[in-house]
N, CA, C and O atoms as a Tinker XYZ file with bonds, in Angstrom:
   268  protein
     1  N     54.376000  -94.167000   48.933000    73     2
     2  CA    53.191000  -93.943000   49.752000    64     1     3
     3  C     53.315000  -92.572000   50.419000    63     2     4     5
     4  O     54.323000  -92.264000   51.056000    81     3
     5  N     52.295000  -91.777000   50.263000    73     3     6
     6  CA    52.275000  -90.473000   50.900000    64     5     7
     7  C     51.860000  -90.643000   52.355000    63     6     8     9
     8  O     50.938000  -91.403000   52.651000    81     7
     9  N     52.522000  -89.955000   53.250000    73     7    10
    10  CA    52.227000  -90.066000   54.671000    64     9    11
    11  C     51.418000  -88.879000   55.158000    63    10    12    13
    12  O     51.464000  -87.796000   54.574000    81    11
    13  N     50.678000  -89.098000   56.235000    73    11    14
    14  CA    49.878000  -88.051000   56.863000    64    13    15
    15  C     50.010000  -88.199000   58.370000    63    14    16    17
    16  O     50.285000  -89.287000   58.875000    81    15
    17  N     49.817000  -87.122000   59.070000    73    15    18
    18  CA    49.838000  -87.169000   60.533000    64    17    19
    19  C     48.452000  -87.488000   61.049000    63    18    20    21
    20  O     47.442000  -87.134000   60.440000    81    19
    21  N     48.423000  -88.171000   62.196000    73    19    22
    22  CA    47.169000  -88.551000   62.844000    64    21    23
    23  C     47.326000  -88.152000   64.307000    63    22    24    25
    24  O     48.134000  -88.739000   65.027000    81    23
    25  N     46.570000  -87.171000   64.741000    73    23    26
    26  CA    46.697000  -86.656000   66.103000    64    25    27
    27  C     45.508000  -87.122000   66.927000    63    26    28    29
    28  O     44.365000  -87.043000   66.477000    81    27
    29  N     45.775000  -87.609000   68.137000    73    27    30
    30  CA    44.695000  -88.011000   69.020000    64    29    31
    31  C     45.059000  -87.680000   70.456000    63    30    32    33
    32  O     46.232000  -87.526000   70.796000    81    31
    33  N     44.049000  -87.574000   71.282000    73    31    34
    34  CA    44.243000  -87.285000   72.700000    64    33    35
    35  C     44.014000  -88.558000   73.496000    63    34    36    37
    36  O     43.043000  -89.285000   73.286000    81    35
    37  N     44.938000  -88.803000   74.417000    73    35    38
    38  CA    44.797000  -89.946000   75.319000    64    37    39
    39  C     45.213000  -89.507000   76.716000    63    38    40    41
    40  O     45.958000  -88.543000   76.896000    81    39
    41  N     44.719000  -90.229000   77.673000    73    39    42
    42  CA    45.107000  -90.001000   79.057000    64    41    43
    43  C     46.624000  -90.192000   79.181000    63    42    44    45
    44  O     47.183000  -91.110000   78.580000    81    43
    45  N     47.276000  -89.350000   79.940000    73    43    46
    46  CA    48.729000  -89.406000   80.071000    64    45    47
    47  C     49.197000  -90.751000   80.619000    63    46    48    49
    48  O     50.216000  -91.278000   80.175000    81    47
    49  N     48.464000  -91.305000   81.574000    73    47    50
    50  CA    48.850000  -92.605000   82.137000    64    49    51
    51  C     48.783000  -93.693000   81.066000    63    50    52    53
    52  O     49.646000  -94.568000   81.017000    81    51
    53  N     47.763000  -93.642000   80.208000    73    51    54
    54  CA    47.646000  -94.621000   79.129000    64    53    55
    55  C     48.799000  -94.460000   78.147000    63    54    56    57
    56  O     49.384000  -95.452000   77.710000    81    55
    57  N     49.127000  -93.236000   77.802000    73    55    58
    58  CA    50.229000  -92.981000   76.881000    64    57    59
    59  C     51.529000  -93.539000   77.439000    63    58    60    61
    60  O     52.290000  -94.191000   76.724000    81    59
    61  N     51.778000  -93.283000   78.708000    73    59    62
    62  CA    53.006000  -93.768000   79.342000    64    61    63
    63  C     53.049000  -95.293000   79.372000    63    62    64    65
    64  O     54.072000  -95.894000   79.044000    81    63
    65  N     51.948000  -95.913000   79.761000    73    63    66
    66  CA    51.888000  -97.372000   79.819000    64    65    67
    67  C     52.034000  -97.980000   78.424000    63    66    68    69
    68  O     52.706000  -98.998000   78.259000    81    67
    69  N     51.409000  -97.362000   77.421000    73    67    70
    70  CA    51.500000  -97.866000   76.058000    64    69    71
    71  C     52.928000  -97.751000   75.530000    63    70    72    73
    72  O     53.437000  -98.680000   74.903000    81    71
    73  N     53.568000  -96.625000   75.781000    73    71    74
    74  CA    54.949000  -96.435000   75.345000    64    73    75
    75  C     55.859000  -97.481000   75.997000    63    74    76    77
    76  O     56.765000  -98.007000   75.350000    81    75
    77  N     55.621000  -97.778000   77.261000    73    75    78
    78  CA    56.409000  -98.798000   77.954000    64    77    79
    79  C     56.140000 -100.184000   77.358000    63    78    80    81
    80  O     57.072000 -100.963000   77.160000    81    79
    81  N     54.887000 -100.491000   77.076000    73    79    82
    82  CA    54.551000 -101.775000   76.455000    64    81    83
    83  C     55.225000 -101.896000   75.088000    63    82    84    85
    84  O     55.741000 -102.958000   74.740000    81    83
    85  N     55.219000 -100.824000   74.326000    73    83    86
    86  CA    55.880000 -100.828000   73.013000    64    85    87
    87  C     57.379000 -101.040000   73.176000    63    86    88    89
    88  O     57.984000 -101.823000   72.444000    81    87
    89  N     57.972000 -100.346000   74.130000    73    87    90
    90  CA    59.410000 -100.485000   74.370000    64    89    91
    91  C     59.761000 -101.923000   74.712000    63    90    92    93
    92  O     60.775000 -102.448000   74.250000    81    91
    93  N     58.923000 -102.563000   75.524000    73    91    94
    94  CA    59.186000 -103.943000   75.926000    64    93    95
    95  C     59.094000 -104.899000   74.738000    63    94    96    97
    96  O     59.646000 -105.999000   74.778000    81    95
    97  N     58.398000 -104.482000   73.683000    73    95    98
    98  CA    58.307000 -105.284000   72.461000    64    97    99
    99  C     59.340000 -104.829000   71.427000    63    98   100   101
   100  O     59.322000 -105.265000   70.276000    81    99
   101  N     60.240000 -103.942000   71.863000    73    99   102
   102  CA    61.272000 -103.379000   70.997000    64   101   103
   103  C     60.656000 -102.690000   69.783000    63   102   104   105
   104  O     61.163000 -102.800000   68.667000    81   103
   105  N     59.558000 -101.979000   70.019000    73   103   106
   106  CA    58.843000 -101.238000   68.982000    64   105   107
   107  C     58.575000  -99.834000   69.511000    63   106   108   109
   108  O     58.684000  -99.573000   70.709000    81   107
   109  N     58.225000  -98.943000   68.599000    73   107   110
   110  CA    57.774000  -97.630000   69.047000    64   109   111
   111  C     56.254000  -97.664000   69.164000    63   110   112   113
   112  O     55.589000  -98.526000   68.590000    81   111
   113  N     55.727000  -96.718000   69.913000    73   111   114
   114  CA    54.270000  -96.620000   70.032000    64   113   115
   115  C     53.653000  -96.393000   68.649000    63   114   116   117
   116  O     52.606000  -96.960000   68.336000    81   115
   117  N     54.290000  -95.579000   67.835000    73   115   118
   118  CA    53.775000  -95.306000   66.488000    64   117   119
   119  C     53.730000  -96.578000   65.650000    63   118   120   121
   120  O     52.774000  -96.784000   64.902000    81   119
   121  N     54.752000  -97.442000   65.760000    73   119   122
   122  CA    54.750000  -98.697000   65.012000    64   121   123
   123  C     53.569000  -99.573000   65.428000    63   122   124   125
   124  O     52.891000 -100.152000   64.579000    81   123
   125  N     53.329000  -99.667000   66.726000    73   123   126
   126  CA    52.216000 -100.485000   67.206000    64   125   127
   127  C     50.872000  -99.928000   66.747000    63   126   128   129
   128  O     49.980000 -100.684000   66.363000    81   127
   129  N     50.733000  -98.621000   66.787000    73   127   130
   130  CA    49.474000  -97.999000   66.355000    64   129   131
   131  C     49.258000  -98.245000   64.865000    63   130   132   133
   132  O     48.144000  -98.564000   64.450000    81   131
   133  N     50.318000  -98.100000   64.047000    73   131   134
   134  CA    50.183000  -98.374000   62.608000    64   133   135
   135  C     49.814000  -99.836000   62.364000    63   134   136   137
   136  O     48.961000 -100.136000   61.528000    81   135
   137  N     50.461000 -100.743000   63.098000    73   135   138
   138  CA    50.124000 -102.171000   62.970000    64   137   139
   139  C     48.661000 -102.413000   63.305000    63   138   140   141
   140  O     47.968000 -103.144000   62.597000    81   139
   141  N     48.194000 -101.799000   64.384000    73   139   142
   142  CA    46.798000 -101.965000   64.790000    64   141   143
   143  C     45.852000 -101.413000   63.722000    63   142   144   145
   144  O     44.842000 -102.039000   63.399000    81   143
   145  N     46.177000 -100.253000   63.182000    73   143   146
   146  CA    45.338000  -99.655000   62.150000    64   145   147
   147  C     45.256000 -100.567000   60.924000    63   146   148   149
   148  O     44.178000 -100.770000   60.366000    81   147
   149  N     46.406000 -101.116000   60.509000    73   147   150
   150  CA    46.406000 -102.040000   59.369000    64   149   151
   151  C     45.548000 -103.260000   59.664000    63   150   152   153
   152  O     44.802000 -103.729000   58.805000    81   151
   153  N     45.658000 -103.765000   60.877000    73   151   154
   154  CA    44.891000 -104.941000   61.281000    64   153   155
   155  C     43.391000 -104.663000   61.230000    63   154   156   157
   156  O     42.625000 -105.485000   60.726000    81   155
   157  N     42.973000 -103.526000   61.741000    73   155   158
   158  CA    41.550000 -103.165000   61.731000    64   157   159
   159  C     41.051000 -103.027000   60.293000    63   158   160   161
   160  O     39.962000 -103.501000   59.968000    81   159
   161  N     41.829000 -102.391000   59.441000    73   159   162
   162  CA    41.440000 -102.227000   58.035000    64   161   163
   163  C     41.318000 -103.593000   57.364000    63   162   164   165
   164  O     40.349000 -103.843000   56.646000    81   163
   165  N     42.291000 -104.482000   57.589000    73   163   166
   166  CA    42.260000 -105.811000   56.988000    64   165   167
   167  C     41.066000 -106.618000   57.487000    63   166   168   169
   168  O     40.366000 -107.247000   56.693000    81   167
   169  N     40.833000 -106.602000   58.786000    73   167   170
   170  CA    39.697000 -107.340000   59.351000    64   169   171
   171  C     38.370000 -106.825000   58.796000    63   170   172   173
   172  O     37.464000 -107.609000   58.514000    81   171
   173  N     38.260000 -105.517000   58.640000    73   171   174
   174  CA    37.041000 -104.921000   58.100000    64   173   175
   175  C     36.836000 -105.344000   56.653000    63   174   176   177
   176  O     35.719000 -105.670000   56.253000    81   175
   177  N     37.909000 -105.341000   55.867000    73   175   178
   178  CA    37.810000 -105.783000   54.469000    64   177   179
   179  C     37.379000 -107.246000   54.387000    63   178   180   181
   180  O     36.518000 -107.608000   53.585000    81   179
   181  N     37.987000 -108.075000   55.224000    73   179   182
   182  CA    37.629000 -109.492000   55.216000    64   181   183
   183  C     36.177000 -109.701000   55.619000    63   182   184   185
   184  O     35.479000 -110.525000   55.027000    81   183
   185  N     35.722000 -108.965000   56.614000    73   183   186
   186  CA    34.327000 -109.067000   57.039000    64   185   187
   187  C     33.395000 -108.607000   55.927000    63   186   188   189
   188  O     32.374000 -109.244000   55.670000    81   187
   189  N     33.737000 -107.506000   55.269000    73   187   190
   190  CA    32.924000 -107.014000   54.149000    64   189   191
   191  C     32.863000 -108.042000   53.020000    63   190   192   193
   192  O     31.799000 -108.276000   52.448000    81   191
   193  N     34.008000 -108.656000   52.698000    73   191   194
   194  CA    34.039000 -109.674000   51.651000    64   193   195
   195  C     33.170000 -110.869000   52.031000    63   194   196   197
   196  O     32.426000 -111.386000   51.197000    81   195
   197  N     33.260000 -111.304000   53.274000    73   195   198
   198  CA    32.458000 -112.437000   53.718000    64   197   199
   199  C     30.961000 -112.102000   53.648000    63   198   200   201
   200  O     30.159000 -112.903000   53.169000    81   199
   201  N     30.602000 -110.917000   54.129000    73   199   202
   202  CA    29.191000 -110.529000   54.103000    64   201   203
   203  C     28.668000 -110.443000   52.679000    63   202   204   205
   204  O     27.523000 -110.820000   52.425000    81   203
   205  N     29.470000 -109.960000   51.749000    73   203   206
   206  CA    29.061000 -109.907000   50.339000    64   205   207
   207  C     28.880000 -111.316000   49.796000    63   206   208   209
   208  O     27.894000 -111.604000   49.118000    81   207
   209  N     29.833000 -112.190000   50.093000    73   207   210
   210  CA    29.745000 -113.585000   49.656000    64   209   211
   211  C     28.492000 -114.241000   50.234000    63   210   212   213
   212  O     27.752000 -114.922000   49.524000    81   211
   213  N     28.264000 -114.027000   51.531000    73   211   214
   214  CA    27.122000 -114.640000   52.197000    64   213   215
   215  C     25.800000 -114.158000   51.602000    63   214   216   217
   216  O     24.903000 -114.958000   51.340000    81   215
   217  N     25.684000 -112.836000   51.390000    73   215   218
   218  CA    24.466000 -112.282000   50.791000    64   217   219
   219  C     24.218000 -112.875000   49.412000    63   218   220   221
   220  O     23.084000 -113.205000   49.062000    81   219
   221  N     25.288000 -113.008000   48.630000    73   219   222
   222  CA    25.145000 -113.572000   47.289000    64   221   223
   223  C     24.656000 -115.017000   47.361000    63   222   224   225
   224  O     23.811000 -115.422000   46.562000    81   223
   225  N     25.167000 -115.786000   48.290000    73   223   226
   226  CA    24.729000 -117.186000   48.435000    64   225   227
   227  C     23.259000 -117.253000   48.860000    63   226   228   229
   228  O     22.497000 -118.068000   48.339000    81   227
   229  N     22.866000 -116.398000   49.803000    73   227   230
   230  CA    21.472000 -116.392000   50.253000    64   229   231
   231  C     20.548000 -116.028000   49.101000    63   230   232   233
   232  O     19.502000 -116.652000   48.920000    81   231
   233  N     20.928000 -115.022000   48.322000    73   231   234
   234  CA    20.107000 -114.633000   47.173000    64   233   235
   235  C     20.056000 -115.753000   46.142000    63   234   236   237
   236  O     19.008000 -116.003000   45.545000    81   235
   237  N     21.169000 -116.418000   45.933000    73   235   238
   238  CA    21.237000 -117.528000   44.986000    64   237   239
   239  C     20.310000 -118.669000   45.436000    63   238   240   241
   240  O     19.581000 -119.232000   44.620000    81   239
   241  N     20.338000 -118.997000   46.695000    73   239   242
   242  CA    19.474000 -120.056000   47.240000    64   241   243
   243  C     18.014000 -119.627000   47.142000    63   242   244   245
   244  O     17.146000 -120.430000   46.801000    81   243
   245  N     17.749000 -118.361000   47.442000    73   243   246
   246  CA    16.384000 -117.844000   47.349000    64   245   247
   247  C     15.838000 -117.932000   45.946000    63   246   248   249
   248  O     14.685000 -118.316000   45.751000    81   247
   249  N     16.651000 -117.581000   44.960000    73   247   250
   250  CA    16.223000 -117.672000   43.560000    64   249   251
   251  C     15.996000 -119.126000   43.160000    63   250   252   253
   252  O     15.037000 -119.437000   42.453000    81   251
   253  N     16.870000 -120.005000   43.606000    73   251   254
   254  CA    16.753000 -121.418000   43.260000    64   253   255
   255  C     15.498000 -122.032000   43.884000    63   254   256   257
   256  O     14.861000 -122.892000   43.276000    81   255
   257  N     15.150000 -121.606000   45.064000    73   255   258
   258  CA    13.989000 -122.181000   45.723000    64   257   259
   259  C     12.670000 -121.653000   45.145000    63   258   260   261
   260  O     11.619000 -122.255000   45.364000    81   259
   261  N     12.712000 -120.555000   44.422000    73   259   262
   262  CA    11.506000 -119.989000   43.808000    64   261   263
   263  C     11.212000 -120.627000   42.457000    63   262   264   265
   264  O     10.161000 -120.359000   41.875000    81   263
   265  N     12.087000 -121.441000   41.957000    73   263   266
   266  CA    11.897000 -122.047000   40.635000    64   265   267
   267  C     10.992000 -123.220000   40.682000    63   266   268
   268  O     10.731000 -123.840000   39.651000    81   267
């Protein structure tokens, strides 16, 4: 897997608090951010799959009711 850098700006107090929260979980801030990013991507994929499935069912019911 090829890696890339992701730069963002956050309030210093938030950065400090987040780093402390990560430390308390025995993780780095970067690990938590990567986990969160993976989670958001997975949730979005699942939502997209559900919406596609749902649309297909609605169209299927619509076609069946027109017969």
